[in-house]
C-alpha positions as CSV (number, residue, x, y, z in Angstrom):
1,M,0.0,0.2,0.0
2,A,3.3,2.7,0.1
3,A,2.5,5.7,-2.3
4,S,5.3,6.7,-4.9
5,R,7.8,9.6,-4.4
6,E,6.5,10.2,-7.8
7,L,2.7,10.7,-6.7
8,A,3.8,12.5,-3.7
9,D,6.0,15.2,-6.2
10,F,3.1,14.8,-8.8
11,I,0.5,16.1,-5.8
12,T,2.4,18.8,-4.3
13,D,3.6,20.6,-7.7
14,M,-0.1,20.6,-8.0
15,L,-0.8,21.9,-5.0
16,E,2.0,24.9,-5.2
17,P,-0.1,27.8,-5.6
18,L,-1.4,27.2,-2.4
19,G,2.0,28.0,-0.5
20,D,4.0,26.1,2.1
21,I,3.0,22.9,0.9
22,H,5.4,19.7,1.4
23,A,4.9,15.7,2.0
24,H,6.6,13.9,4.3
25,H,7.0,9.7,4.9
26,M,4.0,8.8,7.0
27,F,2.6,5.0,7.4
28,G,3.9,3.6,4.2
29,G,2.5,6.6,2.6
30,Y,2.8,10.4,2.7
31,G,1.4,12.7,4.2
32,I,1.0,16.4,3.0
33,K,0.8,19.4,5.0
34,Y,0.2,23.3,4.5
35,G,2.9,24.6,7.1
36,E,2.7,22.4,10.3
37,V,-1.3,21.1,9.4
38,N,-1.6,17.7,8.0
39,F,-4.4,18.1,5.3
40,A,-4.1,14.8,2.7
41,L,-2.6,11.8,3.0
42,L,-1.2,9.5,0.0
43,L,-1.7,5.9,0.4
44,G,-1.1,3.3,-2.2
45,D,-1.8,5.1,-5.4
46,L,-4.6,7.4,-4.1
47,P,-4.9,10.5,-2.5
48,Y,-7.4,11.3,0.8
49,F,-7.8,14.9,1.5
50,R,-9.1,16.0,5.5
51,V,-12.5,16.5,5.3
52,D,-15.1,18.4,8.1
53,D,-19.0,18.6,7.7
54,G,-18.2,21.9,5.3
55,N,-16.5,19.6,2.8
56,R,-17.9,16.1,3.4
57,P,-21.1,16.5,1.2
58,A,-19.3,16.7,-2.0
59,F,-17.3,14.0,-1.9
60,E,-20.4,11.9,-0.5
61,E,-22.1,13.2,-4.0
62,R,-19.1,12.1,-5.8
63,G,-19.4,8.6,-4.5
64,S,-16.5,8.7,-2.4
65,E,-15.2,7.2,0.6
66,P,-13.4,7.3,3.8
67,F,-10.5,6.0,4.2
68,R,-10.3,2.5,5.2
69,Y,-7.7,-0.1,6.1
70,N,-7.1,-3.7,8.1
71,T,-6.0,-4.7,11.1
72,K,-5.8,-8.4,12.8
73,K,-9.4,-7.2,14.4
74,G,-10.9,-6.1,11.6
75,E,-11.4,-2.6,9.3
76,V,-10.6,0.6,10.6
77,T,-12.5,3.5,9.1
78,V,-10.7,7.1,9.3
79,G,-13.5,9.1,8.5
80,S,-11.6,12.6,8.6
81,Y,-10.2,11.7,5.2
82,W,-11.6,10.4,2.5
83,E,-10.7,9.8,-1.3
84,V,-10.2,12.3,-3.8
85,P,-12.6,11.6,-6.6
86,T,-10.6,11.0,-10.2
87,D,-12.6,13.7,-11.7
88,I,-11.0,16.2,-9.1
89,M,-7.8,14.9,-10.1
90,E,-8.1,15.4,-13.5
91,D,-8.8,19.3,-13.3
92,P,-6.2,21.3,-11.7
93,E,-8.6,24.0,-10.5
94,L,-11.0,22.3,-8.9
95,F,-8.4,20.4,-7.4
96,L,-6.9,23.5,-5.8
97,D,-10.3,24.3,-4.5
98,W,-11.1,20.6,-2.7
99,A,-7.7,21.1,-1.3
100,R,-8.2,24.7,-0.1
101,A,-11.5,23.3,1.7
102,A,-9.3,20.1,2.9
103,I,-6.6,22.7,4.7
104,D,-9.5,24.5,6.0
105,A,-11.2,21.5,7.7
106,A,-7.6,20.6,9.1
107,L,-6.8,24.1,10.3
108,K,-10.2,24.0,12.1
109,A,-9.4,20.5,13.6
110,H,-5.5,21.3,14.2
111,K,-5.0,21.7,18.1
112,P,-1.5,23.4,18.2
113,K,1.0,21.3,20.9
114,K,1.1,22.7,24.5
115,K,4.4,24.1,25.9
116,R,5.8,22.3,28.7
117,K,6.3,24.4,31.9
118,Y,9.6,23.9,33.6
119,N,10.4,24.4,36.7
């Protein structure tokens, strides 16, 4: 299920107009960050965007599904990341719009790390 570096480079190149976008290794695939906030996953040959109540309906309307993986105990669904529909990937402007919505969802969900107090 490992994602290729080529796919990560392709996605980050497409998202370059959005600003500080970079890929990092994560769980046999890649996480895509805007600044320090993850908003996309690349697993296998599939990109997944972060969703919330604002952008999830668009994914549902296109028949997309949340990210799933199997463990010894059964299937696990990660409802906060949904597969990016193929037709969105094929339209660079639409892809940027969906990425912006994913970034917004990720920023809303982001909880800054608490600073440790030292005595």
